[in-house]
Biopython code that builds the backbone (N, CA, C, O; Angstrom):
import numpy as np
from Bio.PDB.StructureBuilder import StructureBuilder

atoms = [
    (1, "MET", "N", (1.131, -1.033, -0.189)),
    (1, "MET", "CA", (-0.133, -0.130, -0.487)),
    (1, "MET", "C", (0.830, 1.227, -0.134)),
    (1, "MET", "O", (1.786, 1.050, 0.621)),
    (2, "SER", "N", (0.522, 2.847, -0.792)),
    (2, "SER", "CA", (1.163, 3.380, -0.746)),
    (2, "SER", "C", (0.622, 4.876, 0.486)),
    (2, "SER", "O", (-0.388, 5.570, 0.603)),
    (3, "ILE", "N", (2.055, 4.773, 1.237)),
    (3, "ILE", "CA", (2.148, 5.514, 2.450)),
    (3, "ILE", "C", (1.269, 7.166, 1.259)),
    (3, "ILE", "O", (0.396, 7.903, 1.717)),
    (4, "ILE", "N", (1.850, 7.294, -0.164)),
    (4, "ILE", "CA", (0.152, 8.906, 0.094)),
    (4, "ILE", "C", (-0.213, 8.189, -0.659)),
    (4, "ILE", "O", (0.206, 7.256, -1.343)),
    (5, "SER", "N", (-1.563, 9.016, -0.379)),
    (5, "SER", "CA", (-2.778, 8.407, -1.727)),
    (5, "SER", "C", (-4.215, 9.407, -1.585)),
    (5, "SER", "O", (-4.460, 10.098, -0.596)),
    (6, "GLY", "N", (-4.961, 9.318, -2.636)),
    (6, "GLY", "CA", (-6.227, 10.406, -2.279)),
    (6, "GLY", "C", (-5.499, 11.900, -3.230)),
    (6, "GLY", "O", (-6.236, 12.874, -3.079)),
    (7, "LEU", "N", (-4.502, 12.147, -3.945)),
    (7, "LEU", "CA", (-3.674, 13.302, -4.319)),
    (7, "LEU", "C", (-4.887, 13.669, -5.870)),
    (7, "LEU", "O", (-5.239, 12.963, -6.814)),
    (8, "ASN", "N", (-5.233, 15.211, -5.437)),
    (8, "ASN", "CA", (-5.476, 15.653, -7.018)),
    (8, "ASN", "C", (-5.983, 15.632, -7.914)),
    (8, "ASN", "O", (-5.013, 14.949, -8.242)),
    (9, "PRO", "N", (-6.461, 15.672, -8.589)),
    (9, "PRO", "CA", (-5.419, 14.751, -10.827)),
    (9, "PRO", "C", (-4.738, 16.172, -11.164)),
    (9, "PRO", "O", (-4.202, 16.318, -12.263)),
    (10, "PHE", "N", (-4.764, 17.589, -9.890)),
    (10, "PHE", "CA", (-4.558, 18.369, -11.197)),
    (10, "PHE", "C", (-2.740, 18.239, -10.267)),
    (10, "PHE", "O", (-1.906, 19.139, -10.366)),
    (11, "PHE", "N", (-2.614, 17.535, -9.823)),
    (11, "PHE", "CA", (-1.419, 17.683, -8.402)),
    (11, "PHE", "C", (0.345, 17.652, -9.666)),
    (11, "PHE", "O", (1.428, 18.230, -9.571)),
    (12, "HIS", "N", (0.004, 17.075, -10.272)),
    (12, "HIS", "CA", (1.661, 17.044, -11.198)),
    (12, "HIS", "C", (1.830, 18.365, -11.945)),
    (12, "HIS", "O", (2.986, 18.705, -12.197)),
    (13, "LYS", "N", (0.564, 19.355, -12.431)),
    (13, "LYS", "CA", (1.239, 20.604, -12.693)),
    (13, "LYS", "C", (2.225, 21.513, -11.750)),
    (13, "LYS", "O", (2.764, 22.554, -12.125)),
    (14, "LYS", "N", (2.360, 20.890, -10.391)),
    (14, "LYS", "CA", (2.650, 22.271, -9.740)),
    (14, "LYS", "C", (4.107, 21.852, -9.867)),
    (14, "LYS", "O", (4.886, 22.637, -9.327)),
    (15, "TYR", "N", (4.695, 20.713, -10.503)),
    (15, "TYR", "CA", (5.778, 20.016, -10.106)),
    (15, "TYR", "C", (6.529, 19.957, -11.982)),
    (15, "TYR", "O", (6.048, 20.086, -13.108)),
    (16, "VAL", "N", (8.130, 19.649, -11.318)),
    (16, "VAL", "CA", (9.031, 19.423, -12.372)),
    (16, "VAL", "C", (9.402, 18.411, -13.171)),
    (16, "VAL", "O", (10.480, 18.185, -13.722)),
    (17, "PHE", "N", (8.053, 17.641, -13.169)),
    (17, "PHE", "CA", (7.937, 16.272, -14.202)),
    (17, "PHE", "C", (8.863, 16.389, -15.611)),
    (17, "PHE", "O", (8.069, 16.653, -16.513)),
    (18, "LYS", "N", (10.025, 16.309, -16.068)),
    (18, "LYS", "CA", (9.514, 16.136, -17.597)),
    (18, "LYS", "C", (8.933, 14.606, -18.207)),
    (18, "LYS", "O", (9.035, 13.438, -17.832)),
    (19, "THR", "N", (8.324, 15.257, -19.269)),
    (19, "THR", "CA", (7.618, 13.567, -19.734)),
    (19, "THR", "C", (7.282, 13.857, -21.592)),
    (19, "THR", "O", (6.425, 13.664, -22.455)),
    (20, "ASN", "N", (8.459, 14.364, -21.413)),
    (20, "ASN", "CA", (8.520, 14.972, -23.094)),
    (20, "ASN", "C", (9.755, 12.771, -23.755)),
    (20, "ASN", "O", (9.834, 12.133, -24.805)),
    (21, "LYS", "N", (10.352, 12.591, -22.288)),
    (21, "LYS", "CA", (11.139, 11.197, -22.889)),
    (21, "LYS", "C", (11.603, 10.149, -21.406)),
    (21, "LYS", "O", (12.438, 10.168, -20.501)),
    (22, "ASN", "N", (10.730, 9.497, -21.766)),
    (22, "ASN", "CA", (11.298, 8.258, -20.422)),
    (22, "ASN", "C", (12.995, 7.275, -19.844)),
    (22, "ASN", "O", (13.425, 6.131, -19.691)),
    (23, "LYS", "N", (13.269, 8.239, -19.758)),
    (23, "LYS", "CA", (14.823, 7.898, -19.987)),
    (23, "LYS", "C", (14.950, 6.690, -19.217)),
    (23, "LYS", "O", (14.096, 6.691, -18.330)),
    (24, "ILE", "N", (15.798, 5.479, -19.193)),
    (24, "ILE", "CA", (15.929, 4.579, -18.574)),
    (24, "ILE", "C", (18.195, 4.490, -18.863)),
    (24, "ILE", "O", (18.981, 4.375, -19.803)),
    (25, "LYS", "N", (18.216, 4.558, -18.181)),
    (25, "LYS", "CA", (19.820, 3.713, -17.962)),
    (25, "LYS", "C", (19.986, 2.689, -17.322)),
    (25, "LYS", "O", (19.306, 2.456, -16.323)),
    (26, "ASN", "N", (21.064, 1.744, -17.828)),
    (26, "ASN", "CA", (21.286, 0.530, -17.044)),
    (26, "ASN", "C", (22.593, 0.738, -16.435)),
    (26, "ASN", "O", (23.549, 1.312, -16.956)),
    (27, "ILE", "N", (22.530, 0.177, -15.203)),
    (27, "ILE", "CA", (23.892, 0.082, -14.863)),
    (27, "ILE", "C", (24.306, -1.079, -14.359)),
    (27, "ILE", "O", (25.506, -1.030, -14.091)),
    (28, "SER", "N", (23.801, -2.116, -14.115)),
    (28, "SER", "CA", (23.317, -3.753, -14.076)),
    (28, "SER", "C", (21.664, -4.200, -14.184)),
    (28, "SER", "O", (20.548, -3.699, -14.047)),
    (29, "LYS", "N", (22.391, -5.657, -14.566)),
    (29, "LYS", "CA", (21.173, -6.106, -15.124)),
    (29, "LYS", "C", (19.731, -5.881, -13.573)),
    (29, "LYS", "O", (18.526, -5.885, -13.822)),
    (30, "ASN", "N", (20.296, -5.719, -12.167)),
    (30, "ASN", "CA", (19.391, -5.320, -11.477)),
    (30, "ASN", "C", (18.905, -3.876, -10.784)),
    (30, "ASN", "O", (18.060, -3.647, -9.918)),
    (31, "ILE", "N", (19.837, -2.969, -11.566)),
    (31, "ILE", "CA", (19.878, -1.907, -11.305)),
    (31, "ILE", "C", (19.122, -0.795, -12.855)),
    (31, "ILE", "O", (19.334, -1.093, -14.031)),
    (32, "ALA", "N", (18.493, 0.117, -12.520)),
    (32, "ALA", "CA", (18.421, 0.854, -14.105)),
    (32, "ALA", "C", (17.510, 2.457, -13.047)),
    (32, "ALA", "O", (16.598, 2.521, -12.223)),
    (33, "ILE", "N", (18.272, 3.294, -13.601)),
    (33, "ILE", "CA", (18.017, 5.205, -12.901)),
    (33, "ILE", "C", (17.016, 5.555, -14.029)),
    (33, "ILE", "O", (17.278, 5.866, -15.191)),
    (34, "LYS", "N", (15.528, 5.407, -13.284)),
    (34, "LYS", "CA", (14.138, 6.217, -13.873)),
    (34, "LYS", "C", (14.166, 7.538, -13.736)),
    (34, "LYS", "O", (14.356, 8.253, -12.752)),
    (35, "THR", "N", (13.952, 7.766, -14.846)),
    (35, "THR", "CA", (13.036, 9.734, -15.094)),
    (35, "THR", "C", (12.205, 9.855, -14.253)),
    (35, "THR", "O", (11.398, 8.953, -14.480)),
    (36, "VAL", "N", (11.833, 10.500, -13.272)),
    (36, "VAL", "CA", (10.005, 10.539, -12.543)),
    (36, "VAL", "C", (9.633, 11.140, -13.417)),
    (36, "VAL", "O", (10.125, 12.267, -13.355)),
    (37, "THR", "N", (8.985, 11.018, -14.277)),
    (37, "THR", "CA", (7.659, 11.993, -15.753)),
    (37, "THR", "C", (6.347, 12.332, -14.813)),
    (37, "THR", "O", (5.484, 13.118, -15.204)),
    (38, "ASN", "N", (6.279, 11.677, -13.557)),
    (38, "ASN", "CA", (4.592, 11.668, -13.753)),
    (38, "ASN", "C", (4.451, 11.373, -12.166)),
    (38, "ASN", "O", (5.439, 11.029, -11.518)),
    (39, "VAL", "N", (3.156, 11.526, -11.563)),
    (39, "VAL", "CA", (2.464, 11.267, -10.567)),
    (39, "VAL", "C", (3.095, 9.789, -9.567)),
    (39, "VAL", "O", (3.525, 9.462, -8.461)),
    (40, "LYS", "N", (2.935, 9.553, -10.200)),
    (40, "LYS", "CA", (3.113, 7.751, -9.522)),
    (40, "LYS", "C", (4.106, 7.534, -9.697)),
    (40, "LYS", "O", (4.486, 6.514, -9.121)),
    (41, "GLY", "N", (5.143, 8.261, -10.537)),
    (41, "GLY", "CA", (6.417, 7.567, -10.244)),
    (41, "GLY", "C", (7.101, 8.675, -8.818)),
    (41, "GLY", "O", (7.932, 8.434, -7.942)),
    (42, "PHE", "N", (6.502, 9.581, -9.054)),
    (42, "PHE", "CA", (6.956, 10.888, -7.648)),
    (42, "PHE", "C", (6.546, 9.723, -6.922)),
    (42, "PHE", "O", (7.488, 9.182, -6.343)),
    (43, "LYS", "N", (5.492, 9.197, -6.781)),
    (43, "LYS", "CA", (5.431, 8.564, -5.662)),
    (43, "LYS", "C", (6.400, 7.645, -4.951)),
    (43, "LYS", "O", (6.910, 7.580, -3.832)),
    (44, "GLU", "N", (6.446, 6.718, -6.485)),
    (44, "GLU", "CA", (7.220, 5.110, -6.296)),
    (44, "GLU", "C", (8.184, 5.877, -5.187)),
    (44, "GLU", "O", (8.332, 5.560, -4.007)),
    (45, "PHE", "N", (8.898, 7.159, -6.019)),
    (45, "PHE", "CA", (10.334, 7.557, -6.158)),
    (45, "PHE", "C", (9.924, 7.941, -4.623)),
    (45, "PHE", "O", (10.968, 7.588, -4.076)),
    (46, "TYR", "N", (9.194, 8.372, -3.688)),
    (46, "TYR", "CA", (9.651, 8.835, -2.419)),
    (46, "TYR", "C", (9.275, 7.522, -1.797)),
    (46, "TYR", "O", (10.248, 7.148, -1.143)),
    (47, "ASN", "N", (7.925, 6.335, -1.680)),
    (47, "ASN", "CA", (8.062, 5.412, -0.555)),
    (47, "ASN", "C", (9.054, 4.149, -1.335)),
    (47, "ASN", "O", (8.923, 2.928, -1.249)),
    (48, "PHE", "N", (9.903, 4.822, -1.979)),
    (48, "PHE", "CA", (11.460, 3.287, -2.241)),
    (48, "PHE", "C", (11.721, 3.751, -0.568)),
    (48, "PHE", "O", (10.952, 3.455, 0.346)),
    (49, "SER", "N", (12.737, 4.385, -0.449)),
    (49, "SER", "CA", (12.860, 4.215, 0.957)),
    (49, "SER", "C", (12.405, 3.857, 1.726)),
    (49, "SER", "O", (12.805, 2.897, 2.385)),
    (50, "PHE", "N", (11.287, 4.566, 1.949)),
    (50, "PHE", "CA", (9.853, 3.464, 2.908)),
    (50, "PHE", "C", (10.688, 1.914, 2.789)),
    (50, "PHE", "O", (10.605, 1.397, 3.903)),
    (51, "ASN", "N", (11.179, 1.332, 2.179)),
    (51, "ASN", "CA", (11.239, -0.163, 1.905)),
    (51, "ASN", "C", (12.693, -0.839, 1.910)),
    (51, "ASN", "O", (13.175, -1.955, 2.102)),
    (52, "LEU", "N", (13.174, 0.602, 1.554)),
    (52, "LEU", "CA", (15.066, -0.775, 1.577)),
    (52, "LEU", "C", (15.152, 0.261, 3.334)),
    (52, "LEU", "O", (15.953, -0.151, 4.173)),
    (53, "TYR", "N", (14.832, 0.722, 3.456)),
    (53, "TYR", "CA", (15.383, 1.393, 5.261)),
    (53, "TYR", "C", (14.834, 0.533, 6.492)),
    (53, "TYR", "O", (15.153, 0.201, 7.633)),
    (54, "LYS", "N", (13.603, 0.347, 5.361)),
    (54, "LYS", "CA", (12.464, -0.605, 6.697)),
    (54, "LYS", "C", (12.738, -1.323, 7.654)),
    (54, "LYS", "O", (11.771, -1.704, 8.314)),
    (55, "ASN", "N", (14.527, -1.907, 8.219)),
    (55, "ASN", "CA", (14.688, -2.664, 8.977)),
    (55, "ASN", "C", (15.584, -1.546, 9.616)),
    (55, "ASN", "O", (15.980, -1.843, 10.743)),
    (56, "ASP", "N", (15.896, -0.604, 9.249)),
    (56, "ASP", "CA", (16.841, -0.156, 9.908)),
    (56, "ASP", "C", (17.125, 0.921, 11.083)),
    (56, "ASP", "O", (17.654, 1.982, 10.752)),
    (57, "PRO", "N", (16.878, 0.753, 12.103)),
    (57, "PRO", "CA", (15.763, 1.173, 13.162)),
    (57, "PRO", "C", (16.666, 2.716, 13.544)),
    (57, "PRO", "O", (16.369, 3.512, 14.435)),
    (58, "ASN", "N", (18.066, 2.838, 12.365)),
    (58, "ASN", "CA", (18.409, 4.697, 12.545)),
    (58, "ASN", "C", (17.630, 5.685, 11.556)),
    (58, "ASN", "O", (17.337, 6.876, 11.664)),
    (59, "TRP", "N", (17.442, 4.883, 10.706)),
    (59, "TRP", "CA", (16.375, 6.150, 9.648)),
    (59, "TRP", "C", (15.114, 6.574, 9.987)),
    (59, "TRP", "O", (14.255, 5.831, 10.463)),
    (60, "VAL", "N", (14.942, 8.009, 9.705)),
    (60, "VAL", "CA", (14.019, 8.474, 9.836)),
    (60, "VAL", "C", (13.268, 9.048, 9.043)),
    (60, "VAL", "O", (13.547, 10.222, 8.801)),
    (61, "ALA", "N", (11.908, 8.357, 8.275)),
    (61, "ALA", "CA", (11.355, 9.306, 6.628)),
    (61, "ALA", "C", (11.623, 10.347, 6.302)),
    (61, "ALA", "O", (12.451, 11.031, 6.904)),
    (62, "PRO", "N", (11.137, 10.640, 5.509)),
    (62, "PRO", "CA", (11.719, 12.049, 5.425)),
    (62, "PRO", "C", (10.025, 12.486, 5.296)),
    (62, "PRO", "O", (9.023, 11.916, 4.865)),
    (63, "PHE", "N", (10.341, 13.946, 5.979)),
    (63, "PHE", "CA", (9.036, 15.087, 5.418)),
    (63, "PHE", "C", (8.034, 14.937, 3.557)),
    (63, "PHE", "O", (8.187, 15.361, 2.411)),
    (64, "TRP", "N", (7.179, 14.176, 4.229)),
    (64, "TRP", "CA", (6.034, 14.718, 2.483)),
    (64, "TRP", "C", (6.073, 16.144, 2.480)),
    (64, "TRP", "O", (6.849, 16.887, 1.878)),
    (65, "ILE", "N", (5.168, 16.406, 3.202)),
    (65, "ILE", "CA", (5.399, 18.383, 2.907)),
    (65, "ILE", "C", (6.815, 18.696, 2.393)),
    (65, "ILE", "O", (7.019, 18.841, 1.188)),
    (66, "GLU", "N", (7.616, 18.782, 3.147)),
    (66, "GLU", "CA", (8.995, 19.021, 2.350)),
    (66, "GLU", "C", (9.195, 18.504, 1.393)),
    (66, "GLU", "O", (9.412, 19.154, 0.370)),
    (67, "PHE", "N", (9.190, 17.462, 1.405)),
    (67, "PHE", "CA", (9.302, 16.389, -0.216)),
    (67, "PHE", "C", (8.697, 16.533, -0.966)),
    (67, "PHE", "O", (9.025, 16.005, -2.029)),
    (68, "LYS", "N", (7.606, 17.218, -0.925)),
    (68, "LYS", "CA", (6.550, 17.474, -2.265)),
    (68, "LYS", "C", (7.546, 18.913, -2.716)),
    (68, "LYS", "O", (8.105, 19.146, -3.787)),
    (69, "GLU", "N", (7.511, 19.615, -1.627)),
    (69, "GLU", "CA", (7.405, 21.613, -1.553)),
    (69, "GLU", "C", (8.788, 21.433, -2.743)),
    (69, "GLU", "O", (8.698, 21.994, -3.835)),
    (70, "PHE", "N", (10.062, 20.577, -2.374)),
    (70, "PHE", "CA", (10.983, 20.174, -2.752)),
    (70, "PHE", "C", (11.059, 20.588, -4.942)),
    (70, "PHE", "O", (11.491, 21.391, -5.769)),
    (71, "PHE", "N", (10.381, 19.483, -4.807)),
    (71, "PHE", "CA", (9.951, 19.599, -6.090)),
    (71, "PHE", "C", (8.940, 20.342, -7.246)),
    (71, "PHE", "O", (8.954, 20.218, -8.470)),
    (72, "LYS", "N", (8.141, 21.087, -6.451)),
    (72, "LYS", "CA", (7.669, 21.967, -6.968)),
    (72, "LYS", "C", (8.305, 23.470, -8.169)),
    (72, "LYS", "O", (9.233, 24.244, -7.932)),
    (73, "ARG", "N", (7.525, 23.440, -9.236)),
    (73, "ARG", "CA", (8.304, 24.314, -10.116)),
    (73, "ARG", "C", (8.589, 25.475, -9.887)),
    (73, "ARG", "O", (9.462, 25.993, -10.584)),
    (74, "LYS", "N", (7.875, 26.324, -8.731)),
    (74, "LYS", "CA", (7.943, 27.166, -7.809)),
    (74, "LYS", "C", (8.918, 27.551, -6.827)),
    (74, "LYS", "O", (9.006, 28.574, -6.147)),
    (75, "ASN", "N", (9.916, 26.112, -6.919)),
    (75, "ASN", "CA", (11.488, 26.794, -5.386)),
    (75, "ASN", "C", (12.082, 26.966, -6.628)),
    (75, "ASN", "O", (12.130, 26.423, -7.732)),
    (76, "PRO", "N", (12.624, 28.169, -5.879)),
    (76, "PRO", "CA", (14.450, 29.194, -6.562)),
    (76, "PRO", "C", (15.078, 27.562, -7.273)),
    (76, "PRO", "O", (15.288, 27.426, -8.478)),
    (77, "PHE", "N", (15.228, 26.797, -6.564)),
    (77, "PHE", "CA", (16.711, 25.348, -7.044)),
    (77, "PHE", "C", (16.163, 25.528, -8.453)),
    (77, "PHE", "O", (16.703, 26.195, -9.336)),
    (78, "TRP", "N", (15.062, 24.872, -8.550)),
    (78, "TRP", "CA", (14.287, 24.770, -10.782)),
    (78, "TRP", "C", (14.577, 26.043, -11.650)),
    (78, "TRP", "O", (14.569, 26.025, -12.881)),
    (79, "LYS", "N", (14.882, 27.366, -10.736)),
    (79, "LYS", "CA", (15.190, 28.091, -11.340)),
    (79, "LYS", "C", (16.111, 28.412, -11.838)),
    (79, "LYS", "O", (16.110, 29.417, -12.549)),
]
sb = StructureBuilder()
sb.init_structure("model")
sb.init_model(0)
sb.init_chain("A")
sb.init_seg("    ")
for serial, (resi, resn, name, xyz) in enumerate(atoms, 1):
    if name == "N":
        sb.init_residue(resn, " ", resi, " ")
    sb.init_atom(name, np.array(xyz, "f"), 0.0, 1.0, " ", f" {name:<3s}", serial, name[0])
structure = sb.get_structure()
């Protein structure tokens, strides 16, 4: 089950997703780096760390609000 649910259908218009190409760079047979191009990929990217570190007692989950604010187009980082 996803950590994030019930997002507004216009959610993706605020964020810096590139939708022109889905670039995949293969590193090995088991690892691939994919460009996030939509909301589904954005949620998968956020949720990835939850599964990766679920057994690490020292891991602290990223704050969803901070995470999504960083990737918004209005963030000065992307200008």
